[in-house]
C-alpha positions as CSV (number, residue, x, y, z in Angstrom):
1,M,0.0,0.0,0.0
2,K,1.4,3.4,-0.9
3,Y,1.6,6.1,1.6
4,T,-1.2,8.6,1.3
5,A,-0.9,10.5,4.6
6,S,1.3,13.5,4.7
7,V,2.7,15.8,7.3
8,L,3.9,19.3,6.6
9,L,7.5,19.4,8.0
10,A,8.1,22.9,6.6
11,S,11.5,24.5,7.1
12,A,13.5,27.0,5.1
13,G,15.2,25.4,2.1
14,L,14.0,21.9,3.0
15,A,11.3,19.8,1.4
16,T,8.0,18.7,2.8
17,A,8.3,15.1,4.2
18,L,5.8,12.3,4.0
19,I,7.7,9.9,6.3
20,Q,10.6,10.6,8.5
21,Q,11.5,7.5,10.5
22,C,13.3,7.8,13.8
23,S,14.7,4.4,14.9
24,S,15.0,5.4,18.5
25,R,11.4,6.7,18.6
26,E,12.6,10.1,19.8
27,A,15.1,12.5,18.4
28,V,17.7,14.1,20.7
29,D,19.1,17.6,20.1
30,E,22.9,17.7,20.3
31,G,24.3,21.1,19.7
32,G,21.6,22.0,17.1
33,N,21.8,18.6,15.3
34,W,19.0,16.1,15.8
35,F,19.9,12.4,16.2
36,C,17.6,9.4,16.5
37,G,19.3,6.0,16.3
38,A,22.1,4.1,14.6
39,V,21.1,2.2,11.4
40,D,22.7,0.3,8.6
41,Q,20.6,1.8,5.8
42,I,18.9,5.1,5.0
43,L,16.6,5.1,2.0
44,Y,15.5,8.4,0.5
45,E,12.4,8.2,-1.7
46,G,10.6,10.7,-3.9
47,I,13.6,12.8,-4.9
48,Q,11.9,14.7,-7.8
49,G,13.6,18.0,-8.7
50,K,12.3,20.7,-11.0
51,G,13.6,24.2,-11.1
52,S,16.7,26.2,-11.9
53,F,20.0,27.2,-10.3
54,K,22.5,29.9,-11.2
55,A,25.3,28.4,-13.2
56,V,28.6,30.3,-13.3
57,T,29.6,31.7,-16.7
58,E,32.6,33.8,-15.7
59,M,34.9,34.7,-12.7
60,S,36.4,38.1,-13.6
61,D,39.8,39.4,-12.4
62,A,37.9,42.2,-10.7
63,G,36.0,39.7,-8.6
64,E,32.7,39.6,-10.5
65,C,30.9,36.3,-10.5
66,L,28.7,36.2,-13.6
67,Q,25.9,33.6,-13.7
68,K,22.9,32.5,-15.7
69,D,19.8,30.4,-15.0
70,Q,20.2,26.7,-15.7
71,S,17.0,24.6,-15.5
72,Y,16.7,21.0,-14.4
73,G,14.0,18.5,-13.9
74,G,13.2,14.8,-13.5
75,P,13.9,12.0,-11.0
76,L,16.9,12.8,-8.8
77,A,17.6,16.1,-10.5
78,P,19.9,17.9,-10.2
79,L,21.9,15.0,-8.7
80,D,21.6,13.2,-12.1
81,Q,24.2,15.6,-13.3
82,D,27.9,14.8,-13.0
83,L,29.1,14.5,-9.4
84,S,32.5,14.8,-7.9
85,V,33.2,12.8,-4.7
86,H,34.9,14.5,-1.7
87,F,36.7,13.2,1.4
88,R,37.8,14.9,4.6
89,G,40.1,13.4,7.3
90,P,40.8,11.8,9.5
91,L,40.0,9.1,7.0
92,E,41.6,6.1,5.2
93,L,40.1,5.2,1.8
94,R,41.0,1.7,0.9
95,Q,38.7,1.2,-2.2
96,F,36.3,3.3,-4.3
97,A,34.3,2.3,-7.3
98,V,31.6,3.8,-9.6
99,Y,29.1,1.8,-11.6
100,N,26.7,2.9,-14.3
101,L,23.7,1.0,-15.8
102,A,25.0,-0.8,-18.9
103,S,23.8,0.9,-22.1
104,N,21.9,-2.2,-23.2
105,Q,19.9,-2.4,-20.0
106,K,16.4,-0.9,-19.5
107,R,15.8,1.2,-16.4
108,N,15.0,-1.0,-13.5
109,Q,11.6,-1.0,-11.8
110,I,11.3,-1.9,-8.1
111,D,8.6,-1.8,-5.5
112,L,10.0,0.0,-2.5
113,E,6.7,0.2,-0.5
114,V,6.6,-0.5,3.2
115,G,3.8,-0.6,5.8
116,A,0.9,1.8,5.8
117,A,1.1,5.1,7.7
118,R,-1.3,7.2,9.6
119,V,-1.2,10.8,10.9
120,Q,-2.0,11.8,14.5
121,G,-1.7,15.2,15.9
122,G,0.8,16.5,13.3
123,E,3.0,13.4,13.7
124,V,3.6,10.4,11.5
125,E,3.2,6.8,12.7
126,T,3.9,3.6,10.8
127,G,4.5,0.1,11.8
128,P,6.9,-1.1,14.5
129,E,10.0,-0.1,12.5
130,T,8.8,3.5,12.3
131,S,8.6,5.9,15.2
132,K,6.7,9.1,15.3
133,I,8.5,12.4,15.0
134,S,7.2,15.8,15.2
135,A,7.8,18.7,12.8
136,R,10.1,20.4,15.3
137,H,12.7,17.6,14.9
138,R,12.8,18.0,11.1
139,H,16.1,17.1,9.5
140,G,18.7,17.7,12.3
141,H,21.6,19.2,10.4
142,R,23.3,22.6,11.0
143,F,24.7,22.8,7.4
144,L,28.4,22.9,8.3
145,H,29.4,23.0,4.7
146,R,27.3,26.2,4.3
147,A,28.9,27.6,7.5
148,Q,32.3,26.9,6.1
149,R,31.5,28.7,2.9
150,D,30.0,31.7,4.6
151,K,32.7,32.2,7.3
152,R,35.4,34.8,7.0
153,G,38.9,33.7,6.7
154,D,42.2,34.8,8.2
155,I,43.8,38.0,6.9
156,V,47.0,36.9,5.1
157,T,50.0,39.1,4.1
158,A,52.3,37.7,1.5
159,T,55.2,38.6,-0.7
160,I,54.5,37.6,-4.3
161,N,57.0,38.4,-7.0
162,G,58.6,41.0,-4.8
163,K,55.3,42.8,-3.9
164,V,53.6,42.8,-0.5
165,V,49.8,42.0,-0.9
166,T,47.0,41.2,1.6
167,W,43.9,39.1,1.1
168,E,41.4,37.0,3.0
169,N,42.3,33.4,3.3
170,D,39.4,31.1,2.3
171,Y,40.9,27.6,2.2
172,F,39.2,24.6,3.7
173,G,41.4,24.2,6.8
174,P,42.7,26.4,9.6
175,T,46.0,28.3,9.6
176,A,46.9,26.9,13.0
177,A,46.1,23.3,13.7
178,P,43.6,22.5,16.5
179,N,45.1,21.2,19.7
180,P,45.6,17.4,19.5
181,V,44.5,15.6,22.7
182,P,44.1,11.9,23.5
183,A,40.8,10.7,22.2
184,P,39.4,9.5,25.5
185,A,40.2,12.7,27.4
186,P,37.0,14.5,28.6
187,K,38.5,17.9,28.5
188,V,41.0,19.8,26.3
189,Q,43.9,21.7,27.8
190,A,44.3,25.0,26.1
191,G,47.5,25.0,24.0
192,A,48.5,21.5,24.8
193,G,50.3,19.8,22.0
194,A,49.6,22.6,19.5
195,A,51.2,22.2,16.1
196,A,51.5,24.5,13.1
197,M,50.0,23.6,9.8
198,K,51.2,24.7,6.4
199,D,49.2,27.6,5.0
200,K,47.1,26.3,2.2
201,D,47.2,29.6,0.3
202,A,50.9,29.6,0.1
203,D,52.1,28.4,-3.3
204,A,55.6,27.5,-4.5
205,D,56.7,31.1,-5.0
206,T,54.8,32.7,-2.0
207,T,56.0,33.4,1.5
208,A,52.9,33.9,3.6
209,T,52.1,34.8,7.2
210,T,48.8,35.3,9.0
211,S,48.0,37.7,11.7
212,K,48.0,34.8,14.1
213,K,51.3,33.0,13.6
214,P,53.8,32.3,10.8
215,A,52.9,29.6,8.2
216,D,55.4,27.2,6.8
217,K,56.3,27.3,3.1
218,K,55.1,24.3,1.2
219,P,57.5,22.2,-0.9
220,T,57.6,23.2,-4.5
221,D,58.4,20.2,-6.6
222,K,57.3,16.9,-5.1
223,K,58.6,14.0,-7.3
224,P,55.8,11.8,-8.6
225,T,55.7,8.2,-7.4
226,G,55.6,7.0,-11.0
227,K,52.2,5.5,-10.5
228,K,49.7,7.0,-13.0
229,P,46.0,6.3,-13.3
230,S,44.6,4.4,-16.3
231,G,41.7,5.1,-18.5
232,K,38.0,4.0,-18.5
233,P,37.5,0.2,-18.2
234,A,35.9,-1.8,-21.0
235,P,32.3,-2.9,-20.6
236,S,31.9,-5.9,-18.3
237,G,29.0,-7.6,-19.9
238,S,27.0,-7.3,-16.7
239,D,23.9,-5.3,-15.9
240,W,26.0,-2.6,-14.3
241,D,29.5,-1.7,-15.5
242,R,32.3,-0.5,-13.3
243,V,33.4,2.8,-14.9
244,A,35.9,3.9,-12.3
245,Y,38.0,2.1,-9.6
246,Y,40.6,2.8,-7.0
247,N,42.5,0.4,-4.8
248,A,44.9,2.0,-2.3
249,V,46.7,-1.2,-1.3
250,K,47.3,-2.4,-4.9
251,Q,47.8,1.2,-6.1
252,V,45.3,0.7,-8.9
253,S,43.4,3.6,-10.4
254,E,41.0,3.4,-13.4
255,N,39.3,6.4,-14.8
256,I,40.0,8.4,-11.7
257,V,41.8,11.8,-11.1
258,F,42.6,12.8,-7.6
259,M,42.3,16.6,-7.0
260,G,42.5,19.1,-4.2
261,N,42.2,22.8,-3.6
262,H,45.9,23.5,-4.0
263,G,45.9,25.7,-7.1
264,G,49.4,27.1,-8.0
265,Q,51.3,24.0,-6.8
266,G,52.3,22.3,-10.0
267,S,48.9,22.8,-11.6
268,G,45.8,25.0,-11.3
269,V,46.0,28.7,-10.4
270,F,46.1,31.0,-7.4
271,D,45.2,34.7,-7.1
272,T,44.3,37.1,-4.4
273,V,40.8,37.6,-5.8
274,W,39.5,34.0,-6.0
275,G,42.1,32.2,-4.0
276,L,43.0,28.6,-4.7
277,S,41.6,26.7,-7.7
278,L,41.6,22.9,-8.0
279,S,44.9,21.2,-8.8
280,Y,46.1,17.7,-9.3
281,L,46.7,16.0,-5.9
282,N,50.1,14.7,-5.0
283,S,50.3,11.0,-4.0
284,T,50.6,11.8,-0.3
285,G,47.6,14.1,-0.3
286,T,49.6,17.0,1.1
287,G,49.5,19.4,-1.9
288,G,49.4,19.9,-5.6
289,A,51.1,18.0,-8.4
290,S,51.9,18.8,-12.1
291,S,50.1,15.8,-13.4
292,P,47.7,13.1,-12.1
293,E,49.1,10.8,-9.4
294,I,47.6,7.9,-7.5
295,L,46.8,8.6,-3.8
296,E,48.9,6.3,-1.6
297,N,47.5,4.0,1.1
298,I,47.6,6.6,3.8
299,L,45.7,8.3,6.6
300,I,44.3,11.7,5.6
301,P,44.5,13.9,8.7
302,S,41.9,16.3,10.2
303,N,41.1,19.4,8.1
304,T,42.6,17.9,5.0
305,E,40.4,17.2,2.0
306,F,40.7,15.7,-1.5
307,S,38.3,15.0,-4.3
308,I,37.8,12.4,-7.0
309,F,36.7,13.1,-10.6
310,S,36.6,10.9,-13.6
311,A,39.6,10.9,-16.0
312,E,37.4,12.3,-18.8
313,K,38.4,15.8,-19.7
314,C,35.6,18.4,-19.8
315,D,33.8,19.5,-22.9
316,A,31.1,22.0,-23.5
317,S,28.7,20.0,-21.3
318,C,30.7,20.9,-18.2
319,G,29.9,24.6,-18.5
320,F,32.3,27.0,-17.0
321,S,35.6,25.9,-15.4
322,R,38.0,28.2,-13.7
323,V,41.0,26.3,-15.1
324,P,39.9,24.5,-18.3
325,S,43.3,22.7,-18.7
326,I,42.6,20.6,-15.6
327,A,38.8,20.4,-15.8
328,Y,37.4,16.9,-15.6
329,K,33.9,15.5,-15.6
330,G,32.4,13.9,-12.5
331,F,30.2,10.8,-12.5
332,G,26.9,11.5,-14.3
333,G,23.6,9.8,-14.9
334,A,20.5,9.2,-12.8
335,N,21.4,5.5,-12.5
336,K,24.8,5.2,-10.7
337,V,26.3,3.4,-7.8
338,F,29.2,4.6,-5.6
339,L,31.0,1.9,-3.5
340,F,33.3,2.9,-0.7
341,E,35.6,1.0,1.7
342,F,37.0,3.3,4.4
343,K,37.4,4.0,8.1
344,M,37.4,7.2,10.1
345,P,39.8,6.9,13.0
346,S,39.7,9.5,15.7
347,D,42.9,11.6,15.9
348,G,41.8,13.6,19.0
349,T,42.2,17.1,17.6
350,R,39.9,19.7,19.0
351,C,39.4,23.5,18.6
352,P,41.6,25.9,20.6
353,A,39.9,27.2,23.7
354,G,37.2,29.8,22.9
355,T,36.7,28.7,19.3
356,R,34.1,26.6,17.6
357,P,34.2,24.3,14.5
358,G,33.6,26.3,11.3
359,S,35.5,29.4,12.6
360,P,38.5,30.8,10.8
361,S,40.9,29.3,13.3
362,C,39.2,25.9,13.6
363,A,37.6,24.4,10.6
364,N,36.7,20.7,11.1
365,P,38.9,19.0,13.7
366,D,38.3,15.2,14.0
367,M,35.2,15.6,11.8
368,P,35.6,13.3,8.8
369,A,33.2,13.3,5.9
370,V,32.4,11.6,2.6
371,W,30.1,13.7,0.3
372,A,29.3,14.3,-3.4
373,L,28.9,17.7,-5.1
374,N,27.6,18.8,-8.4
375,A,31.0,18.8,-10.1
376,A,30.4,22.4,-11.4
377,I,30.9,23.6,-7.9
378,P,34.6,22.7,-7.4
379,R,35.4,23.4,-11.1
380,A,34.5,27.0,-10.3
381,A,35.1,27.7,-6.6
382,Q,34.3,25.2,-3.9
383,Y,34.8,27.5,-0.9
384,K,34.1,30.9,-2.5
385,G,30.8,32.5,-3.2
386,C,31.1,32.1,-6.9
387,S,29.5,28.7,-7.6
388,C,26.0,27.2,-8.1
389,W,26.0,25.7,-4.6
390,G,24.0,28.5,-2.9
391,T,21.2,28.3,-5.6
392,G,20.7,24.5,-5.2
393,C,22.7,22.7,-7.8
394,G,23.2,19.8,-5.4
395,E,25.2,18.2,-2.6
396,L,24.8,14.9,-0.9
397,D,26.5,14.3,2.4
398,I,26.9,10.5,2.6
399,F,28.8,10.0,5.9
400,E,29.5,13.2,7.8
401,V,30.6,13.8,11.4
402,L,29.1,17.0,12.7
403,A,31.0,17.6,15.9
404,P,34.7,17.0,16.8
405,G,35.3,13.4,17.9
406,D,31.7,12.4,17.5
407,S,30.8,8.8,16.8
408,K,27.8,9.5,14.6
409,C,27.7,10.1,10.8
410,K,24.7,11.9,9.2
411,S,23.5,12.1,5.7
412,T,21.8,15.2,4.1
413,F,20.7,16.5,0.7
414,H,21.5,20.2,0.1
415,M,19.3,21.4,-2.8
416,A,16.0,23.0,-3.4
417,N,14.1,20.0,-2.1
418,G,16.7,18.9,0.3
419,A,16.3,16.5,3.2
420,G,18.2,14.8,6.0
421,S,17.3,11.8,8.1
422,S,17.8,12.1,11.9
423,D,18.9,8.5,11.9
424,Y,22.7,8.0,11.5
425,F,25.5,5.6,10.9
426,K,28.1,4.6,13.4
427,R,31.4,6.1,12.7
428,P,33.9,3.4,11.7
429,T,36.8,4.4,13.9
430,D,38.6,1.0,14.2
431,E,37.6,-1.2,11.3
432,Y,37.1,-0.6,7.6
433,I,33.5,-0.7,6.4
434,K,32.0,-1.0,2.9
435,V,29.2,1.3,1.9
436,A,27.0,1.6,-1.2
437,T,25.3,4.7,-2.4
438,V,22.7,3.8,-5.1
439,F,21.0,6.4,-7.3
440,H,17.9,4.9,-8.9
441,E,16.1,6.9,-11.6
442,E,12.9,4.8,-11.9
443,S,12.0,5.0,-8.2
444,A,13.5,8.5,-7.7
445,S,15.4,7.0,-4.8
446,V,18.8,7.1,-3.2
447,S,19.9,4.4,-0.8
448,I,23.0,4.7,1.5
449,K,23.7,1.2,2.9
450,K,26.4,-0.4,4.9
451,L,27.4,-3.7,3.2
452,S,28.9,-7.0,4.4
453,D,32.7,-7.3,4.4
454,N,32.7,-9.9,1.7
455,V,31.2,-7.6,-1.0
456,D,33.5,-7.5,-4.0
457,F,34.1,-4.3,-6.0
458,A,33.8,-6.4,-9.2
459,K,34.1,-5.2,-12.8
460,G,30.4,-5.7,-13.2
461,L,27.3,-6.0,-11.0
462,D,24.0,-7.7,-11.7
463,D,20.6,-6.1,-11.1
464,K,19.7,-8.4,-8.2
465,T,22.7,-7.2,-6.2
466,V,22.1,-3.5,-6.9
467,L,18.4,-3.8,-6.1
468,S,19.2,-5.6,-2.9
469,W,21.1,-2.5,-1.8
470,L,18.3,-0.2,-2.8
471,S,15.3,-2.1,-1.3
472,R,14.7,-2.5,2.4
473,P,15.2,-5.8,4.2
474,T,12.3,-8.2,4.7
475,D,13.3,-9.8,8.0
476,D,12.2,-7.9,11.2
477,K,15.7,-7.7,12.7
478,A,17.4,-6.1,9.7
479,L,14.4,-3.9,9.0
480,K,14.8,-2.2,12.4
481,L,18.3,-1.1,11.1
482,S,16.8,0.4,7.9
483,S,15.4,3.9,7.9
484,L,13.0,5.4,5.4
485,F,12.8,9.1,4.6
486,Q,10.2,9.9,2.0
487,L,9.8,13.3,0.2
488,S,6.9,14.9,-1.5
489,S,7.5,16.0,-5.1
C-alpha cells in the first residue's frame, strides 16, 4: 500500500516530508543537530527535482561572478548531473568504485513500498519499524558546509613576485592546527600539543604569514611516485559496468583523477581575488602536483580534503571551469552506484579554547566526511561565493561527522528539495566498512547502505545485487536497522 498520509514538515530550504522515520522513537538535540538511532541503511524516496539554479559563466579578475539560470527536472535532478566525490580526514580510503547501468539495459523498476502510515496530531506513525517524530525535529543538520563557505577567513599578508599583498584566506582548513588531545580525554587543555599547519594559500613562490602565527612554506616540486591512473575500463557484460575504480593497497586507479584545492602548486592557479583553484593532488595528499598521481595508502588527517573526478576531460557539457586545462567530468547519470571502503579513525584534535568548529581558526577537527557535489561547484570555486551551490545545484552528504570526535555520521541532501534523516550511521573508527550509495532513476530514490565485508568491487554488478542495496530488508531484525525518509515532489 502506498503512503497517502502527509505531514507538513516545513522549514527554510527543505522539502515537505511524508515519512521521517526515527529508529530510537525520539530524536535528541545535540548542539543543534537532531539524532535518532544508529542504522545500517537510510533510503530516501521521492527525490523529484524541478527548477533552476545559477550556473557560473565567468569569474572576472575584478571579482565579478557572472551567472545564468540553468534549468533541471526529473527524477533525482539535479543530482543526475555529473558529481565529484569528496573526502575529509581523519579518513583512510581503501577502495572506491563507480558503476553505471549498462547501455543495453532498461531502467529497473522496483517496488519499495513498506507498511501503511497514519497521521496523529501532526506526527507520522507507521509500523513497528517506524517511530513518530514531530515537525520540530525535522532534519537535524546545521549545514556545516554552508557555515564553512560563509565564514570569514584569516587576513593573510604575503610577498608575491617581490610585492607585498594582503587578502582574506578562504581555504578549507585552519592556519593553525587544532590542539591534539588523547581521544578518551574528557576535556582539552588549552594550548596542549599545538602544532603549526602549512598555510594552504601559500604556493611555491609565495612566503605567507597570517595575523595569528607564521605559516610554513610548502615544498615546490614533489617528485611523482611513477604510478599513473589508467583510462576508463571496457564494458563488463554485466547489468552494471564499473566505470571507475581505486584500490589503495594495490595502487590501482582506473578512470579516476585525484584533485585538491591546491591551485598554483604544480597545476591550477592562485590569485588574491578567488584564492586557490583545483589542482592535481600529489600522492601523499599534502599538496598539488603537475600531473595526475595515485593517492597512496595513507591516513588523511583532520582538516585535509581531497576529491575524485573521472579521468574524462571536460567538454562544453561541463559549462564554466576556472582552469579549463585541468577540468574533468564527474560521474553522471540518474542511475549510478558509488561503492566505498573506508574507516574514520579519531585523531583527538579539538578546537583551541574559545573557538568553535567552522570558525576561521578551527575548521573541522576530527570531523571526517564523505560527500558528493555537483561537479560544477569545485570546477568553479568550492569555498568561494562564486558557484552554483547556494542556488541549489546539489550536494549529498553521505557520511558526515558534525562535531569534533563524534561517533555518529549523518546524511543530508543540500538542494531546493533537500532533506536529511535524523537516523545516523556509526562512525567506523577502528575497522574498515563497505558502503553503497545507489542512485535509482525509476524509483527516484537514493539508498545509503552499509554492506557486508565480503562484497567484491567487481568489474560488473547484476541487477539483483544492486536492487538488494536499494530495497529495504524483509526480516524484522534487519528492518529495524533500515530507515526510510520519503519526500513529496
